[in-house]
C-alpha positions as CSV (number, residue, x, y, z in Angstrom):
1,M,69.2,-13.1,-15.3
2,K,66.1,-15.1,-15.2
3,R,62.8,-13.3,-15.7
4,Q,60.3,-14.0,-12.8
5,S,56.8,-14.8,-14.0
6,F,53.6,-14.7,-12.1
7,S,50.5,-16.6,-13.1
8,T,47.0,-15.2,-12.6
9,N,43.7,-16.9,-13.2
10,K,42.2,-14.1,-15.2
11,T,39.0,-16.0,-15.8
12,Q,38.4,-16.3,-12.1
13,V,39.1,-12.6,-11.5
14,L,36.8,-11.5,-14.3
15,T,34.0,-13.8,-13.0
16,E,34.3,-12.3,-9.5
17,I,34.2,-8.8,-10.9
18,E,31.2,-9.6,-13.1
19,L,29.3,-11.0,-10.1
20,D,30.0,-7.8,-8.1
21,I,28.6,-5.5,-10.8
22,Q,25.8,-7.7,-12.1
23,P,22.5,-6.0,-11.2
24,K,20.4,-8.1,-8.8
25,R,17.0,-9.4,-9.5
26,R,14.3,-7.3,-7.7
27,V,11.4,-9.4,-6.6
28,G,8.6,-8.8,-4.1
29,I,7.2,-11.2,-1.5
30,L,3.6,-11.0,-0.3
31,G,3.1,-13.3,2.7
32,G,0.0,-14.3,4.5
33,T,-2.3,-17.1,5.5
34,F,-4.4,-16.6,2.3
35,N,-7.4,-18.1,4.0
36,P,-8.7,-17.6,1.3
37,P,-6.8,-15.5,-1.2
38,H,-9.0,-12.7,-2.7
39,I,-9.0,-9.9,-5.2
40,G,-7.4,-7.5,-2.7
41,H,-4.3,-9.6,-2.5
42,L,-4.0,-9.6,-6.3
43,V,-4.5,-5.8,-6.6
44,I,-1.8,-5.1,-4.0
45,A,0.7,-7.5,-5.7
46,D,0.0,-6.0,-9.1
47,Q,0.3,-2.4,-8.0
48,V,3.5,-3.0,-6.1
49,C,5.0,-5.0,-8.9
50,H,4.4,-2.3,-11.5
51,Q,4.9,0.8,-9.4
52,L,8.3,-0.4,-8.2
53,G,9.3,-2.1,-11.4
54,L,9.8,-5.5,-9.8
55,E,10.5,-8.6,-11.9
56,K,8.1,-10.9,-10.0
57,I,5.8,-11.0,-7.0
58,Y,6.0,-14.2,-5.0
59,F,2.9,-15.1,-2.9
60,M,4.1,-16.9,0.2
61,P,1.5,-18.8,2.2
62,S,2.5,-19.1,5.9
63,A,2.4,-22.3,7.9
64,N,1.7,-20.7,11.2
65,P,2.3,-16.9,11.5
66,P,3.7,-16.1,15.0
67,H,3.0,-12.4,15.0
68,Q,-0.8,-12.8,14.7
69,D,-3.3,-14.0,17.2
70,E,-4.1,-17.7,17.2
71,K,-6.7,-18.4,14.6
72,K,-7.9,-21.4,12.8
73,A,-6.8,-21.9,9.2
74,I,-7.6,-24.7,6.8
75,D,-5.0,-27.2,5.9
76,A,-1.9,-25.6,4.3
77,A,-2.2,-27.8,1.2
78,H,-5.6,-26.2,0.5
79,R,-4.3,-22.7,1.0
80,L,-1.3,-23.4,-1.2
81,R,-3.5,-24.7,-4.0
82,M,-5.9,-21.8,-3.8
83,V,-3.0,-19.3,-4.2
84,E,-1.6,-21.3,-7.1
85,L,-5.0,-21.1,-8.9
86,A,-5.4,-17.4,-8.0
87,T,-2.0,-16.4,-9.5
88,E,-1.5,-18.8,-12.4
89,D,-2.8,-16.5,-15.1
90,N,-0.5,-13.6,-14.3
91,D,3.1,-13.9,-15.6
92,Y,4.4,-11.5,-13.0
93,F,3.1,-13.7,-10.1
94,N,4.6,-16.9,-8.7
95,V,4.3,-18.9,-5.5
96,E,6.9,-19.4,-2.8
97,K,6.5,-22.6,-0.8
98,A,9.4,-22.1,1.7
99,E,7.3,-21.6,4.8
100,I,4.7,-24.3,4.1
101,E,7.5,-26.8,3.3
102,R,9.3,-25.9,6.5
103,G,6.2,-26.1,8.7
104,G,5.8,-24.8,12.2
105,K,5.9,-21.1,13.1
106,S,6.8,-19.0,10.1
107,Y,9.3,-16.4,11.3
108,T,10.0,-14.0,8.4
109,Y,13.6,-13.5,9.4
110,D,14.4,-17.3,9.1
111,T,12.6,-17.4,5.8
112,I,14.5,-14.5,4.3
113,V,17.9,-15.8,5.5
114,K,17.1,-19.1,3.8
115,L,15.9,-17.4,0.6
116,K,19.0,-15.1,0.4
117,E,21.3,-18.1,0.9
118,E,19.6,-19.9,-2.0
119,N,19.3,-16.8,-4.2
120,P,22.3,-14.4,-3.6
121,D,21.5,-12.6,-6.8
122,T,18.1,-11.5,-5.6
123,E,17.0,-8.3,-3.7
124,Y,13.8,-8.9,-1.8
125,Y,10.9,-6.4,-1.3
126,F,8.7,-7.6,1.6
127,I,5.1,-6.3,1.3
128,I,3.1,-5.5,4.4
129,G,-0.3,-3.9,4.9
130,G,-0.6,-0.6,6.7
131,D,-2.2,-2.3,9.6
132,M,1.0,-4.4,10.1
133,V,3.4,-1.5,10.2
134,E,2.8,-0.7,13.8
135,Y,3.6,-4.3,14.8
136,L,7.0,-4.3,13.1
137,P,8.9,-3.6,16.4
138,K,7.5,-6.9,17.8
139,W,8.7,-9.0,14.9
140,Y,11.3,-11.7,15.5
141,K,14.8,-10.2,14.9
142,I,13.3,-7.2,13.3
143,D,16.6,-5.2,13.3
144,E,18.4,-7.9,11.5
145,L,15.5,-8.5,9.1
146,A,15.4,-4.8,8.2
147,Q,19.0,-5.2,6.9
148,L,18.0,-8.1,4.6
149,V,14.9,-6.8,2.9
150,E,13.3,-3.6,1.7
151,F,9.9,-3.2,3.4
152,V,7.1,-2.1,1.2
153,G,4.1,-0.6,3.0
154,V,0.6,-0.6,1.4
155,N,-1.5,2.3,2.5
156,R,-4.6,1.4,4.5
157,P,-7.1,4.1,5.7
158,G,-7.0,4.8,9.4
159,Y,-3.5,3.5,10.0
160,P,-0.4,5.7,10.5
161,I,2.5,5.7,8.0
162,F,5.2,6.3,10.5
163,S,7.6,3.6,11.4
164,P,11.1,3.5,13.0
165,Y,12.1,1.3,10.1
166,P,12.6,2.4,6.5
167,I,9.5,1.6,4.4
168,I,8.7,2.3,0.8
169,W,5.1,3.3,0.7
170,V,2.9,2.4,-2.3
171,D,-0.6,3.8,-2.8
172,V,-3.1,1.2,-4.0
173,P,-6.9,1.4,-4.6
174,S,-8.6,1.1,-1.2
175,M,-10.6,-2.1,-1.0
176,D,-12.4,-3.1,2.2
177,I,-12.2,-6.9,1.7
178,S,-11.1,-9.4,4.3
179,S,-10.6,-13.1,4.3
180,T,-12.6,-13.2,7.6
181,L,-15.7,-11.7,6.0
182,L,-15.3,-13.9,2.9
183,R,-15.2,-17.0,5.1
184,K,-18.4,-15.9,6.8
185,N,-20.1,-15.3,3.5
186,L,-19.0,-18.7,2.2
187,K,-20.4,-20.4,5.2
188,M,-23.7,-18.7,4.9
189,N,-23.8,-19.3,1.1
190,C,-23.7,-15.6,0.4
191,P,-22.4,-14.4,-3.0
192,V,-18.6,-13.8,-3.2
193,N,-18.4,-13.5,-7.0
194,Y,-15.5,-11.3,-8.2
195,L,-14.2,-11.0,-4.7
196,I,-12.4,-14.4,-4.9
197,P,-10.7,-15.3,-8.2
198,E,-12.9,-17.6,-10.3
199,K,-10.6,-20.6,-10.3
200,T,-10.0,-20.4,-6.6
201,L,-13.8,-20.1,-5.9
202,K,-14.4,-23.1,-8.0
203,Y,-11.9,-25.1,-6.0
204,I,-13.5,-23.9,-2.7
205,R,-16.9,-25.1,-3.9
206,Q,-15.5,-28.5,-5.1
207,E,-13.7,-29.2,-1.9
208,G,-16.5,-27.9,0.3
209,L,-14.2,-25.5,2.1
210,Y,-15.3,-23.0,4.8
211,L,-18.6,-24.7,5.5
212,D,-17.6,-25.2,9.1
213,D,-16.2,-22.7,11.6
214,N,-12.7,-22.2,10.0
């Protein structure tokens, strides 16, 4: 009587099992126009990164954010370069160019879908300010997006911490700094030392940025 044998690709099976149990990379994303980036952005990213034990924080400049009122922003190439300069001295920080490279309106859902397709081993923590939490129900495909990322809310005085969507709240030092105010100060040649990272400020001065109404 012949013995029937079955062949199994053990290497393939083991690889699939290993992929299933391999812990995912945990990285944060801080999006925005960064017009210009300032110390408040850096503090938020640093606090979230270390309090949640994330591997990296990716700063993601937007091409044209659809959830905000129309406003002027300087050329994306300038904003990207300013973010690169602001983050290059911190090993935990990096820059994500996906939205600028794609151009057009930057829908977070589309961006995250693309990033997860390219990086299936990564779990994303999407950082939003307390002022943005109340707008979440208006975001494009928010229910689907909430299944793809972990939202991280950064406390901001005067804004509620309630949301119909799950949010991980992180307390950070309260800093009343806005890019709008910094643009006004730059136009009027008022001092902004220490509010904007030194390398970024040097770039702004060299390129003559924010001298007009932008």
